[in-house]
C-alpha positions as CSV (number, residue, x, y, z in Angstrom):
1,M,-61.4,35.5,-11.4
2,K,-57.9,34.9,-10.0
3,D,-56.5,31.4,-9.1
4,G,-59.7,29.8,-9.7
5,K,-61.6,32.2,-7.2
6,Y,-64.2,34.8,-7.4
7,R,-63.2,38.2,-6.0
8,V,-66.3,39.4,-4.1
9,L,-66.7,42.6,-2.2
10,L,-69.3,42.0,0.7
11,L,-70.9,45.6,1.9
12,C,-72.6,45.4,5.4
13,E,-73.8,48.2,7.4
14,H,-71.9,46.9,10.4
15,P,-70.6,43.4,12.3
16,V,-73.2,41.3,13.1
17,Q,-72.6,38.1,15.3
18,Y,-74.6,35.7,13.1
19,N,-72.6,36.6,10.2
20,T,-68.8,35.7,11.6
21,I,-69.3,32.1,11.0
22,L,-70.3,32.9,7.2
23,W,-67.6,35.2,6.3
24,S,-65.1,32.8,8.1
25,L,-66.3,29.9,6.1
26,Q,-66.3,32.2,2.8
27,A,-62.8,33.2,3.5
28,R,-61.7,29.5,3.4
29,H,-64.0,28.6,0.5
30,P,-62.1,27.2,-2.5
31,K,-64.2,29.4,-4.9
32,L,-64.0,32.6,-3.0
33,D,-61.7,35.4,-2.3
34,I,-63.7,37.8,-0.2
35,L,-63.6,41.3,1.3
36,V,-66.0,42.4,3.8
37,A,-66.5,46.2,3.9
38,Y,-68.2,47.8,7.0
39,C,-70.0,51.3,6.9
40,S,-69.3,51.2,10.7
41,L,-68.0,49.1,13.6
42,R,-71.2,49.5,15.6
43,G,-71.6,46.6,18.2
44,A,-68.0,45.4,17.8
45,E,-66.0,48.2,19.4
46,G,-67.4,49.2,23.0
47,A,-70.7,49.0,24.3
48,V,-73.8,50.8,22.4
49,H,-77.2,51.4,23.3
50,H,-79.6,49.1,21.6
51,P,-83.1,51.0,21.3
52,D,-85.2,47.8,20.9
53,F,-83.4,46.2,24.1
54,G,-83.3,49.4,25.9
55,V,-79.8,48.7,27.1
56,D,-76.1,49.3,26.1
57,I,-75.0,46.0,24.7
58,K,-71.3,44.6,23.7
59,W,-71.5,41.4,22.2
60,D,-69.3,38.7,24.1
61,V,-68.1,36.8,21.0
62,P,-65.5,38.1,18.4
63,L,-67.2,39.7,15.4
64,L,-64.0,40.5,13.5
65,E,-61.9,37.4,13.4
66,G,-61.3,34.7,10.9
67,Y,-61.8,37.0,7.6
68,P,-60.6,39.9,5.9
69,W,-62.4,42.9,6.6
70,A,-62.2,46.7,5.8
71,L,-63.8,49.9,7.3
72,V,-65.1,52.3,4.7
73,D,-63.8,55.7,5.6
74,G,-66.6,57.6,7.0
75,S,-64.7,60.4,8.8
76,A,-67.0,63.1,6.8
77,K,-70.2,61.9,8.5
78,S,-71.1,60.8,12.1
79,G,-74.0,58.4,12.3
80,K,-76.0,56.9,15.2
81,N,-74.5,56.1,18.6
82,G,-71.4,58.4,17.3
83,S,-70.2,55.8,14.7
84,A,-68.8,57.1,11.6
85,R,-70.6,56.5,8.4
86,P,-69.6,56.8,4.7
87,G,-73.2,58.1,3.8
88,F,-74.5,57.9,0.1
89,F,-72.0,60.0,-1.6
90,S,-68.8,58.2,-0.5
91,K,-65.6,58.7,-2.4
92,P,-63.7,56.0,-0.5
93,L,-66.7,53.6,-1.1
94,W,-66.6,54.4,-4.8
95,R,-62.8,53.9,-5.1
96,L,-63.1,50.4,-3.3
97,I,-65.6,49.4,-5.9
98,R,-63.9,50.6,-8.8
99,D,-60.4,49.6,-8.1
100,G,-61.1,46.2,-6.2
101,R,-61.4,44.2,-9.4
102,F,-64.2,42.6,-8.1
103,D,-65.9,39.8,-10.0
104,A,-69.2,40.3,-8.0
105,I,-70.7,42.2,-5.1
106,Y,-72.8,41.1,-2.3
107,V,-75.1,43.8,-0.5
108,G,-76.2,42.9,2.8
109,G,-79.6,44.6,2.7
110,Y,-81.0,47.6,1.0
111,Y,-82.2,49.6,3.9
112,F,-79.4,51.7,4.2
113,P,-78.0,54.6,2.0
114,E,-74.3,52.9,1.2
115,A,-76.3,49.9,0.0
116,W,-78.0,52.0,-2.7
117,F,-74.8,53.7,-3.5
118,T,-73.0,50.3,-4.0
119,L,-75.8,48.8,-6.1
120,L,-75.9,52.2,-8.4
121,A,-72.1,51.9,-8.7
122,A,-72.3,48.2,-9.7
123,K,-74.7,48.7,-12.3
124,R,-72.6,51.8,-13.4
125,L,-69.3,49.6,-13.4
126,G,-71.1,46.5,-15.0
127,I,-70.4,44.1,-11.8
128,P,-72.9,41.6,-10.9
129,Y,-74.6,41.8,-7.7
130,V,-75.8,39.1,-5.3
131,L,-78.6,39.8,-2.8
132,S,-80.3,37.7,0.0
133,T,-83.2,37.9,2.2
134,D,-85.2,36.2,4.5
135,V,-88.5,38.1,4.3
136,H,-91.2,35.8,3.3
137,S,-93.9,38.4,3.2
138,L,-94.7,41.9,1.8
139,E,-96.1,42.7,5.2
140,S,-93.9,44.2,7.9
141,R,-93.8,46.2,11.1
142,R,-93.9,49.2,9.0
143,V,-96.0,48.2,6.1
144,R,-99.3,47.1,6.7
145,S,-101.6,48.5,4.1
146,A,-102.5,47.2,1.0
147,F,-101.3,50.3,-0.9
148,S,-98.0,50.3,0.9
149,R,-97.4,46.7,0.1
150,A,-97.8,47.2,-3.6
151,I,-95.5,50.2,-3.5
152,K,-93.0,48.1,-1.6
153,K,-93.7,45.4,-4.2
154,A,-92.8,47.3,-7.5
155,I,-89.6,48.9,-5.7
156,V,-88.2,45.8,-3.9
157,G,-89.2,43.6,-7.2
158,R,-87.0,45.8,-9.4
159,I,-84.0,45.7,-7.2
160,F,-84.3,41.9,-7.0
161,K,-85.1,41.5,-10.4
162,M,-81.6,43.2,-11.5
163,A,-79.7,41.1,-9.2
164,G,-77.6,38.5,-10.8
165,A,-78.5,36.1,-8.2
166,V,-80.7,35.7,-5.1
167,N,-80.1,33.6,-1.9
168,T,-83.0,32.9,0.2
169,G,-83.2,32.1,4.0
170,S,-86.1,29.6,3.7
171,T,-88.5,28.1,1.2
172,G,-90.9,30.8,2.3
173,A,-88.5,33.3,1.2
174,T,-88.1,31.6,-2.0
175,A,-91.8,31.6,-2.8
176,Y,-91.8,35.5,-1.9
177,V,-89.0,36.4,-4.3
178,R,-90.7,34.6,-7.1
179,S,-93.8,36.5,-6.3
180,L,-91.7,39.6,-7.1
181,G,-91.2,38.3,-10.6
182,V,-87.7,36.9,-10.3
183,P,-87.2,33.7,-12.3
184,A,-87.0,30.7,-10.3
185,N,-83.5,30.0,-12.0
186,R,-81.9,33.0,-10.3
187,I,-83.2,32.0,-6.7
188,I,-80.6,29.8,-4.7
189,L,-81.8,28.5,-1.3
190,A,-78.8,29.3,1.2
191,R,-80.7,28.8,4.7
192,N,-80.7,31.1,7.4
193,V,-78.2,29.5,9.7
194,V,-76.0,29.9,13.2
195,D,-72.7,28.7,14.0
196,N,-74.0,25.0,14.9
197,G,-71.0,23.9,16.1
198,W,-70.4,26.6,18.5
199,W,-73.9,26.3,20.1
200,A,-73.7,22.5,20.3
201,A,-70.2,22.5,22.0
202,R,-71.3,24.8,24.7
203,A,-74.7,23.1,25.1
204,A,-72.5,20.1,25.9
205,E,-70.9,21.8,28.6
206,V,-74.0,23.0,30.5
207,D,-74.9,21.7,33.7
208,R,-78.9,21.6,33.4
209,A,-79.6,21.0,37.0
210,A,-77.1,23.9,38.1
211,V,-78.8,26.2,35.8
212,R,-82.2,25.2,37.0
213,G,-81.2,25.9,40.7
214,D,-79.9,29.3,39.5
215,W,-83.2,30.0,38.4
216,N,-85.1,28.3,41.7
217,I,-86.4,25.9,39.4
218,A,-87.0,22.2,40.0
219,A,-85.3,19.7,38.2
220,D,-88.5,17.6,37.3
221,A,-90.6,21.0,36.3
222,S,-91.4,22.1,32.7
223,V,-90.1,25.3,31.5
224,V,-91.3,27.5,28.5
225,L,-89.0,30.0,27.4
226,Y,-89.3,33.4,25.9
227,C,-86.0,34.5,24.2
228,A,-86.4,37.9,22.1
229,K,-86.9,41.6,22.8
230,L,-89.8,42.8,25.0
231,Q,-91.3,44.7,22.3
232,A,-95.0,44.7,21.2
233,W,-94.5,43.0,17.9
234,K,-93.0,40.1,19.3
235,R,-96.1,39.8,21.4
236,P,-94.6,38.4,24.7
237,A,-97.9,39.3,26.4
238,D,-99.5,36.4,24.3
239,L,-97.2,33.9,25.7
240,L,-98.0,35.2,29.4
241,E,-101.7,34.7,29.0
242,A,-101.6,31.4,27.2
243,F,-99.2,30.2,29.9
244,A,-101.7,31.3,32.7
245,H,-104.5,29.6,30.9
246,A,-102.7,26.3,30.4
247,N,-102.7,26.1,34.2
248,D,-100.2,23.7,34.7
249,E,-98.9,24.1,38.3
250,H,-95.5,22.4,37.9
251,S,-94.4,24.5,35.2
252,Y,-92.6,27.8,34.8
253,L,-92.1,30.5,32.1
254,V,-88.8,32.2,31.6
255,Y,-88.4,35.4,29.7
256,V,-84.7,36.3,28.5
257,G,-84.8,39.6,26.8
258,A,-85.0,43.4,27.7
259,G,-87.5,46.1,26.5
260,P,-90.3,48.6,27.1
261,L,-92.9,45.9,27.8
262,H,-90.9,44.3,31.1
263,K,-92.8,46.1,33.7
264,E,-95.8,45.7,32.0
265,L,-95.5,41.9,32.1
266,E,-94.6,41.9,35.5
267,I,-97.7,43.5,36.7
268,R,-99.8,41.5,34.4
269,A,-97.9,37.9,35.9
270,S,-99.1,39.3,39.5
271,S,-102.6,40.0,38.3
272,L,-102.8,36.5,36.7
273,G,-101.4,35.1,39.9
274,I,-98.5,33.3,38.5
275,S,-95.7,35.5,39.5
276,N,-94.1,32.6,41.5
277,R,-93.7,30.6,38.3
278,V,-92.4,33.5,36.1
279,R,-88.9,34.4,35.9
280,F,-87.4,37.6,34.2
281,L,-83.7,37.3,33.3
282,G,-83.3,40.4,31.3
283,F,-80.6,40.6,28.5
284,V,-78.3,37.5,28.4
285,N,-75.3,37.8,26.1
286,Q,-74.7,35.1,23.4
287,S,-72.1,33.0,25.6
288,G,-74.9,32.7,28.4
289,L,-77.8,31.6,25.9
290,P,-76.6,28.0,25.6
291,A,-77.4,27.4,29.2
292,V,-80.7,29.1,28.7
293,Y,-81.8,26.7,26.0
294,V,-80.3,23.4,27.7
295,A,-82.5,24.4,31.0
296,S,-85.7,24.9,29.0
297,D,-87.9,22.4,27.6
298,L,-90.0,24.6,25.0
299,L,-89.1,27.7,23.3
300,V,-92.1,29.7,22.3
301,L,-91.9,32.7,19.5
302,P,-95.2,34.1,19.3
303,S,-94.1,37.2,17.0
304,E,-96.5,38.9,14.6
305,Y,-93.5,39.8,12.4
306,E,-90.3,37.7,12.1
307,P,-88.7,37.2,8.8
308,F,-87.0,33.9,10.0
309,G,-86.3,33.8,13.9
310,L,-82.7,32.4,14.4
311,V,-83.4,31.9,18.1
312,V,-85.3,28.9,16.7
313,N,-81.9,27.4,15.4
314,E,-80.1,28.1,18.4
315,A,-82.7,26.4,20.7
316,M,-82.9,23.4,18.3
317,V,-79.3,22.9,18.0
318,C,-79.2,22.8,22.0
319,G,-81.9,20.2,21.9
320,C,-84.9,22.7,22.9
321,P,-88.2,22.3,20.4
322,A,-90.1,25.3,19.5
323,V,-93.6,26.6,18.9
324,V,-93.8,29.6,16.7
325,S,-96.5,31.6,15.4
326,D,-97.6,31.4,11.8
327,R,-95.8,34.9,11.1
328,V,-92.2,33.1,11.9
329,G,-90.3,32.4,8.8
330,A,-88.5,29.3,10.6
331,K,-91.8,27.5,10.4
332,Y,-91.3,26.7,6.6
333,D,-88.3,24.6,7.0
334,L,-87.2,24.1,10.7
335,I,-90.6,23.1,12.4
336,R,-92.1,19.6,11.6
337,E,-95.4,19.6,13.1
338,G,-95.6,17.3,16.1
339,E,-91.9,16.4,15.5
340,T,-89.7,19.3,16.2
341,G,-92.2,21.8,17.3
342,Y,-95.5,23.2,16.4
343,V,-97.1,26.4,14.5
344,F,-100.0,28.4,15.9
345,P,-102.1,31.3,14.5
346,C,-100.5,34.6,15.7
347,G,-102.6,36.2,18.4
348,D,-104.7,33.0,19.1
349,T,-103.8,32.6,22.7
350,A,-106.4,29.9,23.3
351,A,-104.6,27.9,20.7
352,L,-101.4,28.6,22.1
353,A,-102.7,27.7,25.7
354,N,-103.9,24.4,24.3
355,L,-100.6,23.4,22.7
356,L,-98.8,24.5,26.0
357,S,-101.5,22.3,28.3
358,K,-100.8,19.2,26.4
359,L,-96.9,19.7,25.9
360,L,-96.2,20.7,29.4
361,A,-97.8,17.7,30.9
362,D,-95.9,15.3,28.7
363,R,-92.1,15.8,29.4
364,P,-91.2,12.6,27.8
365,R,-92.6,13.8,24.7
366,L,-90.9,17.3,24.9
367,A,-87.8,15.1,25.1
368,R,-88.3,13.2,21.9
369,M,-89.2,16.6,20.3
370,G,-85.8,18.1,21.6
371,A,-83.8,15.2,20.0
372,A,-85.5,15.4,16.7
373,A,-85.1,19.1,17.0
374,K,-81.2,18.6,17.3
375,E,-81.2,16.0,14.4
376,R,-83.0,18.3,12.1
377,M,-80.1,21.0,12.6
378,E,-77.6,18.7,11.1
379,S,-79.1,19.5,7.7
380,W,-79.6,23.0,8.1
381,T,-75.9,24.4,8.5
382,P,-73.5,27.2,7.7
383,E,-71.6,25.3,5.3
384,M,-74.8,24.6,3.3
385,N,-75.2,28.4,3.3
386,V,-71.8,29.2,2.1
387,D,-71.8,26.5,-0.7
388,S,-75.0,28.3,-1.9
389,F,-73.6,31.5,-1.5
390,A,-70.4,30.4,-3.8
391,D,-73.1,28.9,-6.3
392,A,-75.2,32.4,-6.5
393,V,-71.8,34.5,-7.2
394,E,-70.9,31.8,-9.9
395,L,-74.6,32.1,-11.4
396,A,-74.3,35.8,-11.2
397,V,-70.6,36.1,-12.9
398,R,-71.9,33.5,-15.9
399,R,-74.9,35.7,-16.3
400,S,-73.0,38.9,-16.7
401,S,-70.6,37.2,-19.2
402,P,-70.7,37.7,-22.9
403,E,-72.0,34.6,-24.7
């Protein structure tokens, strides 16, 4: 500890737009002296192909500003999209960990080889580490059988139990980490967040009527929004079927996102006779999303697997309430039934259609829910996340110090 601050290394696979605000706030926090180490700069330098979206993407918001960062030298190994990666046996990464005089290490995930190397190095050097997770269930897109879940629980549980502290993204994630055997006094709720200030400021600048005009949608119509990849596990077809069965002639369904199901959804919309009330906007970069949320009345996220769902945060900051499936992690803390949104059983299109039928015909109710959603986000902020991270670092360091 130097000058009253904990020196912390944050290892991340690559820059992520949601993390920029967190790293920037951490860099200014009175208890923290951070260095963010990236294994690659994928997404921050030039467009890269995103397999889930099926398009080339370059984020239109800065990802490397406002905090100290370094790229771990990966010249010896080339990763996906041509980006250099350190790999598991990385001398530069080892030297960074060994010589950096860090009080603690944060590893952003355990799914890439450099993370495993860093955890082993931290153990070898006696440096405490902090982990975080937004996962609220052992089940995932790839882990479905009881046997696979048992294996995952044993492995992941061991990793988390060795951590000095664990930050969780929701109360559901807290319960999940406890189920792995981690003591409650080592778990700190951090909250999965977005840059509320950025979203609110840009939402305030949106001309809702003009956006509706660009979509060829009347100002007094009700608009349901789907904002996610057009992938099977996101279940965009469930929303299409439910919207058709809700049968509200003065409502529209807007799809924002790209993916392999695009054409299939267009064909199905035509067969249902609702093509004239469905819009496909394709991939919309971050700077264009505030307008999308402000021009919509209700976000629906029907995913069968969604650790949290930060689109719910984005929408709610912009005053758009949300209906989510019971597999979406945001349900635990952001959705207040009937106030900021609703939760329905995943795959139950009849239940979703019933909700849409009630809500789309009651625009004053949607407006009240939108105001409540915006208010809810005032107590779910990035500043709270960073304070919780500082608490987790302090806890990890204290636990590793001799009595």
